DRENDO-970685 format. One record per residue (C-alpha): x, y, z. Coordinates in steps of 0.02 Angstrom, whole numbers, plus 50000, padded with zeros to 5 digits. Layout:
// DRENDO-970685
XYZ ...
// end
This chain:
// DRENDO-970685
502484959251270 503374975751288 503874983151435 502624997151430 501254985551417 502044972551560 501644987551686 500144995351629 499494979451667 500324978851828 499734993951899 497784990451810 497734975651919 498504984452066 497184995752026 495824983852010 496584976652191 496504992052280 494814992852384 493755007752362 491975008752446 490415013152369 491655015652199 491255008752019 492755001251953 493765014151847 493915016151674 495805010151639 495915014651461 496825030351495 498235023851586 499945025051490 501775020151534 503305026951447 504885034951475 505115048851595 505795066251484 507065068451607 508145051751619 508765053551803 506935053651870 506855033351828 506695021251683 504635023651679 503265034851720 501435034051734 500015045951724 498945033451816 498325039851982 498025057051870 496755049951758 495965038251901 495845050852024 494285062351987 493515044251953 493895036152102 493545055552198 495365054952264 496705067052258 498015062052115 499605061252266 498505053552372 498015040552222 500015041252174 500555037152338 499335019752371 500065012852197 501575018552212 501805008652404 501174990652287 502194995252157 503694994152268 503094977752308 503744970152144 504974961552127 505534967951974 505584985952046 506664994852169 505975011352172 504195019852170 504115039752193 502595052652161 503315066752056 502115082352045 500425082352019 500265065752036 501575056651895 502375041051954 504105037851930 504645020851942 506595013251927 506824994151873 507994981651949 509634976851868 508944959451887 507614963651772 508584972951644 509794957951639 508444946151600 508024956451471 509404958551388 509554940051381 508064938151314 508404952651174 509814940551130 508914926551122 507754933150995 508714941650875 507994948950739 506264942850800 506484956550954 505034964550973 504074957750831 501994957950882 500334948250858 499404961750826 499054956750662 498294941550718 498664933150560 497554946350447 497964944050269 498364960450192 498674963950008 500224980149998 500194984649825 501624997849785 502545005449627 501784995049503 502715007549364 502145006149190 503214993149117 503685007448951 505195012049040 506435012149161 505995017249360 506315035249406 506525042549586 504925047149593 504615024449584 505805024749726 504935033849847 503525023249828 504425009549817 505385011949993 503735019750071 502835002650022 504084988750052 504484999450229 502554997250255 502524979850208 503864974150333 503124984150469 501364974450432 502164957950427 503364963450605 501714965150676 501154947750649 500114951550491 500004938850334 500904950950197 500724949050037 501874961149946 500954963049751 501764972949582 500374976849445 501394973649289 500074985649188 500444976049026 498804979748946 498024993548849 498675006748722 500145011648817 500904993748778 500374996448609 501535009148583 502825001448683 502844990948543 503034999448383 504225007748489 505344993248485 504564986748314 505865005448262 507274999248351 507184983248282 507314990448111 508664999148155 509684984148224 509224977548051 510164992147979 508585000247903 508975022347931 507485025248048 507595044248054 506935055348192 505865042948307 503985047748259 502955060448381 502035047048481 503215036148520 504435031148639 506135038748612 507085033248739 509015023448699 508605009748818 507435000548700 508945000948574 509454984648656 507954977748659 507664980048463 509534972348445 509014957048542 507534953348438 508824955048258 509814942948343 508214930748413 507264932648249 508344937948104 507004946147977 505794933748026 504774948248087 504364959547962 503634945547839 502434940148000 500614943248026 500314959348109 499484953248254 500984939248273 502044951348262 501454965748379 501314948848497 503144945448499 503704963148494 502474968948623 503114955348758 504844956448731 504674974548750 503714972448928 504954958548982 506454969148932 505724982949038 505184973149176 507244964949188 507774983649210 506474987549343 506544970149453 508514976849421 508234993249508 507244984949629 508394974049692 509484988349709 508664994349826 508164979549955 506324979649876 505474961549869 503844958249773 503044941449837 501874943649698 501964952049499 500004952749451 499944952449270 498544967149210 498254956649065 497754941249143 496154951549162 495784953448994 496294935448929 494844922948909 494594906948965 493074896248891 492494912948835 492374923248984 493604935449032 494024938849222 493134957349194 491954950349096 491494939149265 491644955249377 490664965249275 489144949849281 489494949249466 489254968249493 487734968849372 486634955349467 487074964049636 486294981049546 487994990849517 488174990649329 486734998049195 486765005449040 486485023249032 487155040549001 488355054249050 488185072349070 489725080848985 491005083749107 491285099349188 491855112449054 491825103248901 490595110448792 488935100248722 489375101848547 490985092748589 490355078048672 489745061248618 488025059948711 487815037848694 487315025848799 488675017648920 488935001449010 489185010449164 489705009749373 488595016449503 489765021449600 488715035149646 487885023649758 489405017949864 490235036349894 491135042549707 490625060349620 490005051749480 489875033349388 490975026449280 491215021549102 491745003549102 491595000548922 492555010548779 491655016048630 492705005548545 492024989948627 493624988148749 493754989948940 494215004649027 495745006849144 494395008149271 493344992249221 495144982449255 495454992949422 493664985349487 494084967049428 495794968549501 495064973049656 493734959049634 495214946249596 496194951049753 494634949049885 494304931549796 495944927749842 495584929750028 496514946150059 495394954350210 496474972750190 497074982250021 498414991650037 498775003149892 500345015049881 500145027649745 501045042449690 500185061949778 499605064549564 498465049849582 497615057249717 495745057749638 495745038249612 495445038749818 493595042849807 493375030149670 494375017049748 493245018949925 491965015149800 492494998849717 492734991749922 490974997149957 490294987949825 491624973249810 491814972049983 490434981450096 491574990350206 492895002950141 493834999950306 494684981950195 495524998550100 497155008750153 497705020650036 499305029850056 499925043349951 501885048249914 502215065949873 503045067249708 504815070449734 506135082749661 507735085049619 508655098849566 510535101749492 511435119149506 509615126149552 508805119449404 507565104349415 508225088749351 507245075949253 506515061549335 506915049049226 
// end
């Protein structure tokens, strides 16, 4: 218990012990104890008399005098004086401060830790930069904010898991694999010319291609494409995550779990986590087959009107129902988002915190809808948006990556 709570409880006990004939027990919830604005007034100050006087039918100063008279009997208090319209200023004894300093020294880094969290299981997901390149300064801000928040929650007594989602599924990983494959061929001596549009041109992929050439020689060139792309894609993601982990370590930012998005798509006994989520949500009435109107601003002739597998998110506060399956039969990013939330819920987390960039503000409403559908209550979800970072050099904006 901190000093302020300690003396707040003492004051509440004094008020409860005072006999006010014919008066109902007052509401003590507005009593505060804090440091005075002017240190010369004492060590602590309370508004107790100010917020209770009307309830008790007394003047604030008269009530303050009665409370102060009893406070001065406390061994830890050397002076209790009434100031202004009814504030009470307290000076604490040297013995109290010596004892508290000893407590601080004995507690070490644990001093100030709280129990307010009461072991509640909290998942804080932050950074989760796509493994298609190194981190940039925008990711760094989210990393620091997320890690600081996780540390504070842990210090307050919550059971915190710090999580990073590796977005290692989807189109961007195919693009990454093709980009690295080009660098692999370059490392084998092929003149690749200019990097084609649509691929990642960064020189950070050159060492990845060289490492593949050293490890595999020319064997990848004669391999079946599906096997080749799987090997190259895995090597590329591993290399990018190594860069990202190095940067996070330099920032002193740590994660307990690196969660692979791909595991949501992988089938075990013919069924993936997304498959299971869809069936569960269908049983609850949140998944159905239907049609969506064209998005605002899009002409009907430019819109493919087809029956889709949809998430009934308008039932839980979203602006529109969300597609879960693409026209090619693969799952949408939103389907993976729903399955990921379900995964965390199944792991027993009672609160889920997402630290996102401000450019993801549009995701908040749909995430809240997912929380309502899965947990029955959006309060299990907290979303913290970090504003984007803009750097300038000599008055000119600097690219983040």
